C-alpha positions as CSV (number, residue, x, y, z in Angstrom):
1,M,26.8,-96.6,42.1
2,K,24.3,-97.1,39.3
3,E,23.4,-100.5,38.0
4,F,25.7,-101.7,35.3
5,Q,26.7,-104.6,33.0
6,F,30.4,-105.0,32.3
7,Y,31.9,-106.8,29.3
8,N,35.4,-106.6,27.8
9,P,36.7,-109.6,25.8
10,V,40.1,-108.2,24.8
11,K,43.1,-110.3,25.6
12,I,46.1,-108.3,26.6
13,Y,49.8,-109.3,26.2
14,F,51.8,-106.8,28.3
15,G,55.5,-106.5,28.8
16,V,58.9,-106.3,27.1
17,G,59.1,-108.8,24.2
18,A,55.3,-109.2,24.2
19,I,55.3,-109.3,20.4
20,E,56.4,-112.9,20.5
21,N,52.9,-113.7,21.8
22,L,51.6,-112.9,18.3
23,K,52.6,-116.5,17.5
24,Q,49.8,-117.8,19.8
25,E,47.2,-115.8,17.9
26,L,48.4,-116.7,14.4
27,P,46.3,-119.9,14.0
28,G,43.0,-118.0,14.5
29,M,43.8,-115.2,12.1
30,G,43.1,-116.8,8.8
31,Q,45.5,-116.5,5.8
32,K,45.0,-113.0,4.4
33,I,46.2,-110.3,6.8
34,L,45.9,-106.6,6.3
35,L,48.7,-104.8,8.2
36,T,47.8,-101.2,9.0
37,Y,50.1,-98.5,10.2
38,G,50.9,-94.8,10.2
39,G,53.8,-92.7,8.8
40,G,56.5,-95.3,8.9
41,S,57.9,-95.1,12.5
42,I,57.3,-98.8,12.9
43,Q,59.7,-99.4,10.0
44,R,62.4,-97.2,11.4
45,N,62.3,-98.8,14.9
46,G,62.1,-102.4,13.7
47,I,58.6,-103.2,14.8
48,Y,57.4,-103.6,11.2
49,D,60.2,-106.2,10.4
50,T,59.3,-108.2,13.5
51,I,55.6,-108.3,12.7
52,V,56.1,-109.2,9.0
53,R,58.6,-111.9,9.9
54,L,56.2,-113.5,12.3
55,L,53.4,-113.4,9.8
56,T,55.3,-114.6,6.8
57,D,57.0,-117.4,8.8
58,A,53.5,-118.6,9.6
59,G,52.6,-118.7,6.0
60,K,50.3,-115.7,6.1
61,K,49.7,-113.5,3.0
62,V,50.3,-109.9,4.1
63,Y,48.7,-106.9,2.5
64,E,49.5,-103.4,3.8
65,L,47.7,-100.1,4.4
66,P,50.4,-97.5,5.4
67,G,50.0,-93.8,5.9
68,I,47.1,-93.7,8.3
69,M,47.1,-90.1,9.6
70,A,46.4,-88.6,12.9
71,N,42.6,-87.8,13.0
72,P,42.0,-90.6,10.5
73,R,39.7,-89.7,7.6
74,T,36.9,-91.4,5.8
75,T,39.1,-91.4,2.7
76,K,41.6,-93.7,4.4
77,V,38.7,-95.9,5.6
78,D,37.6,-96.2,2.0
79,E,41.1,-97.2,0.9
80,G,41.3,-99.9,3.5
81,V,37.8,-101.2,2.7
82,R,38.7,-101.5,-1.0
83,I,41.7,-103.7,-0.1
84,C,39.6,-105.9,2.3
85,R,37.0,-106.5,-0.4
86,E,39.3,-107.0,-3.3
87,K,41.7,-109.3,-1.4
88,G,39.2,-111.1,0.8
89,I,41.0,-110.1,4.0
90,D,40.5,-112.4,7.0
91,F,42.1,-110.4,9.7
92,I,43.4,-106.8,10.3
93,L,46.5,-106.2,12.4
94,A,46.8,-102.6,13.5
95,A,50.3,-101.5,14.5
96,G,50.4,-98.0,15.9
97,G,48.5,-95.6,18.2
98,G,44.8,-94.7,18.5
99,S,44.5,-93.3,15.0
100,V,45.7,-96.4,13.4
101,I,43.5,-98.6,15.6
102,D,40.4,-96.4,15.1
103,C,40.8,-96.4,11.4
104,S,41.3,-100.2,11.4
105,K,38.1,-100.7,13.4
106,A,36.1,-98.6,11.0
107,I,37.6,-100.5,8.0
108,A,36.8,-103.8,9.7
109,T,33.1,-102.8,10.2
110,V,32.5,-101.1,6.9
111,A,34.1,-103.8,4.8
112,K,31.3,-106.2,5.9
113,L,28.6,-103.8,4.7
114,P,27.1,-103.7,1.2
115,E,28.9,-101.6,-1.4
116,G,27.3,-98.2,-1.7
117,Y,26.2,-98.2,1.9
118,D,26.4,-94.7,3.4
119,Y,28.4,-95.6,6.5
120,W,29.0,-92.1,7.5
121,E,25.4,-91.1,7.7
122,N,24.1,-94.5,8.9
123,L,26.8,-95.4,11.4
124,F,28.6,-92.2,12.6
125,V,25.6,-89.9,12.5
126,R,22.6,-92.2,13.1
127,K,24.4,-94.8,15.1
128,E,22.8,-97.8,13.4
129,K,23.9,-101.2,14.7
130,T,26.0,-103.6,12.7
131,E,26.0,-107.4,12.8
132,E,29.7,-108.2,12.2
133,A,33.2,-106.9,11.4
134,I,36.5,-108.4,10.2
135,P,38.3,-109.5,13.4
136,L,41.3,-107.4,14.3
137,G,44.3,-107.3,16.7
138,C,46.6,-104.5,17.8
139,V,50.2,-103.8,18.4
140,L,50.2,-100.6,20.4
141,T,53.0,-98.1,20.0
142,I,51.5,-94.9,21.3
143,P,49.6,-95.0,24.7
144,A,46.9,-92.4,24.6
145,T,43.4,-93.3,23.4
146,G,42.7,-96.7,25.0
147,S,41.4,-97.9,21.7
148,E,43.4,-101.1,22.1
149,M,40.9,-102.3,24.7
150,N,37.6,-100.8,23.8
151,M,34.9,-101.0,21.1
152,D,35.0,-97.3,19.9
153,C,36.5,-95.6,16.9
154,V,36.6,-91.9,15.9
155,I,36.8,-90.8,12.3
156,T,37.0,-87.4,10.6
157,N,34.9,-86.5,7.6
158,W,37.1,-83.7,6.3
159,E,34.8,-82.6,3.6
160,K,32.0,-82.0,6.1
161,Q,34.3,-80.8,8.8
162,L,32.9,-83.3,11.2
163,K,34.7,-85.7,13.6
164,Y,32.4,-88.4,15.0
165,S,32.6,-91.7,16.9
166,Y,31.1,-95.1,16.3
167,S,30.9,-98.0,18.8
168,S,30.1,-101.7,18.3
169,V,30.9,-104.8,20.3
170,H,32.2,-106.3,17.0
171,Q,35.0,-103.7,17.1
172,Y,36.6,-105.0,20.2
173,P,40.1,-106.2,19.3
174,K,40.6,-109.9,19.7
175,F,44.0,-109.2,21.4
176,S,46.3,-106.3,22.0
177,I,50.1,-106.4,22.4
178,L,51.6,-103.7,24.7
179,D,55.3,-103.5,24.9
180,P,56.4,-100.4,26.9
181,E,59.8,-100.4,25.1
182,Y,58.0,-99.5,21.9
183,T,57.2,-96.1,23.4
184,Y,60.8,-95.2,24.2
185,T,61.5,-93.5,20.9
186,L,58.3,-91.4,20.9
187,P,58.9,-87.7,20.4
188,K,58.3,-85.7,23.6
189,E,55.3,-84.0,22.0
190,Q,53.5,-87.3,21.3
191,M,54.2,-88.6,24.8
192,L,52.8,-85.4,26.3
193,Y,49.7,-85.5,24.1
194,G,49.1,-89.1,24.9
195,A,49.2,-88.4,28.6
196,V,46.9,-85.5,28.3
197,D,44.5,-87.6,26.3
198,T,44.6,-90.3,29.1
199,L,43.9,-87.6,31.7
200,S,41.0,-86.2,29.7
201,H,39.4,-89.7,29.4
202,I,39.5,-90.0,33.2
203,F,38.1,-86.5,33.7
204,E,35.2,-87.2,31.3
205,I,34.2,-90.1,33.5
206,Y,35.2,-88.9,37.0
207,F,33.4,-85.5,36.6
208,S,30.0,-87.0,36.3
209,T,27.2,-88.3,38.4
210,P,26.8,-90.1,40.8
211,D,29.2,-88.2,43.1
212,E,28.6,-90.3,46.2
213,S,31.4,-92.5,47.4
214,N,32.0,-95.1,44.7
215,V,34.8,-97.5,43.6
216,S,35.0,-96.0,40.1
217,D,35.8,-92.5,41.3
218,D,38.4,-93.9,43.8
219,V,40.1,-95.8,41.0
220,A,39.9,-92.8,38.7
221,E,41.7,-90.7,41.3
222,A,44.5,-93.3,41.6
223,L,44.9,-93.3,37.8
224,I,45.1,-89.5,37.6
225,K,47.9,-89.5,40.3
226,N,49.7,-92.3,38.5
227,V,49.6,-90.5,35.1
228,I,51.0,-87.3,36.6
229,E,53.7,-89.1,38.6
230,N,54.9,-91.2,35.8
231,L,54.7,-88.5,33.1
232,N,57.0,-86.4,35.3
233,G,59.3,-89.4,35.5
234,A,59.3,-90.0,31.7
235,L,59.9,-86.4,31.0
236,K,63.0,-86.5,33.2
237,N,64.2,-89.8,31.7
238,P,62.5,-91.0,28.5
239,Q,64.1,-94.5,29.1
240,D,62.5,-94.9,32.5
241,A,61.0,-98.4,32.2
242,V,58.8,-98.0,35.3
243,A,57.3,-94.7,34.1
244,R,56.8,-96.0,30.5
245,S,55.1,-99.2,31.7
246,N,52.7,-97.3,34.0
247,L,51.8,-94.7,31.3
248,M,51.0,-97.4,28.8
249,W,48.7,-99.3,31.2
250,D,47.2,-96.0,32.5
251,S,46.0,-95.2,29.0
252,T,44.4,-98.6,28.6
253,M,42.8,-98.5,32.0
254,A,41.4,-95.0,31.4
255,L,39.1,-96.2,28.7
256,N,38.6,-100.0,28.9
257,G,35.4,-99.6,30.8
258,I,36.7,-100.3,34.4
259,I,36.2,-96.8,35.7
260,E,33.0,-96.2,33.7
261,V,30.9,-98.7,35.6
262,G,28.1,-97.1,37.6
263,K,28.9,-93.7,36.2
264,D,26.9,-91.4,33.8
265,E,30.1,-90.0,32.1
266,D,30.2,-86.7,30.3
267,W,32.3,-86.4,27.0
268,M,31.4,-82.9,26.1
269,A,35.0,-81.7,26.2
270,H,35.8,-84.4,23.6
271,K,33.0,-83.1,21.4
272,I,34.5,-79.6,21.5
273,E,37.9,-80.9,20.7
274,H,36.5,-83.0,17.8
275,A,35.2,-79.8,16.3
276,L,38.5,-78.1,16.7
277,S,40.5,-80.9,15.0
278,A,37.9,-81.4,12.3
279,F,38.5,-77.8,11.3
280,Y,42.3,-77.5,11.9
281,D,43.6,-81.1,12.1
282,I,45.5,-80.5,15.3
283,P,46.7,-83.4,17.4
284,H,43.8,-84.7,19.6
285,G,45.8,-84.4,22.8
286,A,46.8,-80.9,22.0
287,G,43.2,-79.9,21.5
288,L,42.2,-81.5,24.8
289,A,44.9,-79.6,26.6
290,V,43.4,-76.4,25.3
291,C,39.7,-77.0,25.9
292,Q,39.4,-79.6,28.8
293,V,40.1,-77.2,31.7
294,P,38.0,-74.3,30.3
295,Y,35.1,-76.7,29.9
296,L,35.4,-78.0,33.4
297,D,35.8,-74.5,34.8
298,Y,32.6,-73.5,33.0
299,I,30.5,-76.3,34.5
300,C,32.1,-76.7,38.0
301,E,29.5,-74.6,39.8
302,E,27.0,-77.4,39.0
303,A,28.9,-79.8,41.2
304,P,31.2,-77.8,43.5
305,E,31.7,-80.5,46.1
306,K,33.1,-82.9,43.4
307,F,35.4,-80.4,42.0
308,A,36.6,-79.4,45.5
309,R,37.3,-83.0,46.2
310,Y,39.5,-83.1,43.1
311,A,41.3,-79.9,44.1
312,V,42.2,-81.2,47.5
313,R,42.9,-84.9,46.8
314,I,44.6,-84.5,43.4
315,M,46.0,-81.0,43.1
316,G,46.9,-80.6,46.7
317,C,44.9,-77.4,47.4
318,D,44.6,-76.3,51.0
319,P,40.9,-76.3,51.9
320,I,41.2,-74.1,55.0
321,G,39.0,-71.1,54.8
322,K,37.8,-71.7,51.3
323,T,34.4,-72.5,49.8
324,D,33.9,-75.5,47.6
325,I,33.6,-73.4,44.5
326,E,36.8,-71.4,45.4
327,L,38.6,-74.8,45.7
328,A,37.1,-76.0,42.4
329,H,38.4,-73.0,40.5
330,E,41.8,-73.2,42.2
331,G,42.2,-76.9,41.4
332,L,41.3,-76.4,37.8
333,A,43.7,-73.4,37.6
334,K,46.5,-75.7,38.9
335,T,45.6,-78.3,36.3
336,K,45.9,-75.7,33.5
337,E,49.2,-74.6,35.0
338,Y,50.4,-78.2,35.1
339,F,49.6,-78.6,31.4
340,R,51.5,-75.4,30.7
341,R,54.5,-76.5,32.8
342,I,54.9,-79.9,31.0
343,G,54.8,-78.1,27.6
344,A,51.3,-78.8,26.4
345,P,49.4,-75.9,24.7
346,V,46.7,-74.3,26.7
347,T,45.4,-71.6,24.3
348,L,43.8,-71.7,20.9
349,Q,46.5,-69.3,19.7
350,E,49.2,-71.9,20.6
351,V,47.6,-74.4,18.2
352,G,47.0,-71.9,15.4
353,I,43.3,-71.4,15.8
354,P,42.2,-67.7,15.4
355,E,39.4,-66.2,17.5
356,E,37.3,-65.4,14.4
357,A,37.0,-69.2,13.8
358,I,35.1,-69.7,17.1
359,P,31.5,-69.3,15.9
360,A,32.0,-71.7,13.0
361,I,33.6,-74.3,15.3
362,A,30.9,-73.9,17.9
363,A,28.2,-74.4,15.3
364,K,29.8,-77.7,14.3
365,T,30.2,-79.0,17.8
366,L,28.0,-82.0,18.5
367,L,25.9,-81.2,21.5
368,I,25.3,-84.1,23.9
369,P,23.6,-84.1,27.3
370,G,26.8,-84.1,29.4
371,S,26.4,-85.0,33.1
372,Y,26.2,-81.8,35.1
373,K,25.1,-79.3,32.4
374,R,23.7,-79.5,28.9
375,L,25.4,-77.0,26.7
376,Q,24.0,-74.9,23.9
377,T,26.0,-73.5,21.0
378,E,26.4,-70.2,22.7
379,D,27.9,-72.0,25.7
380,V,30.5,-73.7,23.5
381,E,31.4,-70.3,22.0
382,E,32.0,-68.9,25.5
383,I,34.1,-71.9,26.5
384,L,36.2,-71.5,23.4
385,R,36.7,-67.8,24.1
386,N,37.9,-68.8,27.5
387,C,40.7,-70.9,25.9
388,R,43.3,-68.2,26.3
């Protein structure tokens, strides 16, 4: 393993009824709270009422930012920043999935910057450092992104057709509340996309150097197996408490830094998906189901032994009489078939993206070093043409 430093200050409250632990955090939240959430599901399932009751009983002044969309946009960040500045918000409480949490992180950071500051160009493009952010906490309702226990956020600039990330230690949540029961009412589609997102996060880290025996890869393999096992269980019975609990913690573990230590990581498949959803606003997990396997299949010849290991240990491929590269392609084909079997899209056509859009999408894809292979725009085009 490579040398590393590990830091993660997020306090986790996990379990049924975990929302009651919000009371312990109330004294440190200040008086003016911005409650952020999405399309209203937390109002329908009662989570909203519980949160507001706990906040108002504690004498907090609650302001709200509803309507945070999937693939949250700069326009929504701007809306939240205006509220924070006008009302003097002390704390942000994000109730929802990764989109709500990511948007809230961006709001928390930008609200502390001078008015007129071009945060898109300076933070999301140039990656300038910031010195502070409004503190925030999370009530997780959709396990997928792992944003509840990391310092990252991803925002879409719809006008520029760009979807970029920004990271800062000041964006770590102070706490996150994870109640598996909050996920029972998720539509099947959201559950699927969340699990695919979790798997993709693990793949982006696992399929990277170093490939010698290391703890991070062993833990990553265990997580992949656990996601598959428990997603299968949740698909059979959406009220399966064991499956729902494991899927929720799987998503957090996939991107809280634990399996990243000592690894180079990759993240190129995510950059391709970011370009897809910046153009067509498709669900993040759906885009990953489409492009993750074709990307890995495109680069697997750069590290055939690692991909063969995955094929045998995770996908159950028989290694007898096969080369590493044959196993690599077989294991990835089985992964794509698994996505198809559980109902995830695996082609651009299934998510409504026409082939003629590929050159424009590839041209907007942010090219990063990757781990095994550095792509050029023409490589991205070929990968997208293989998404069929």
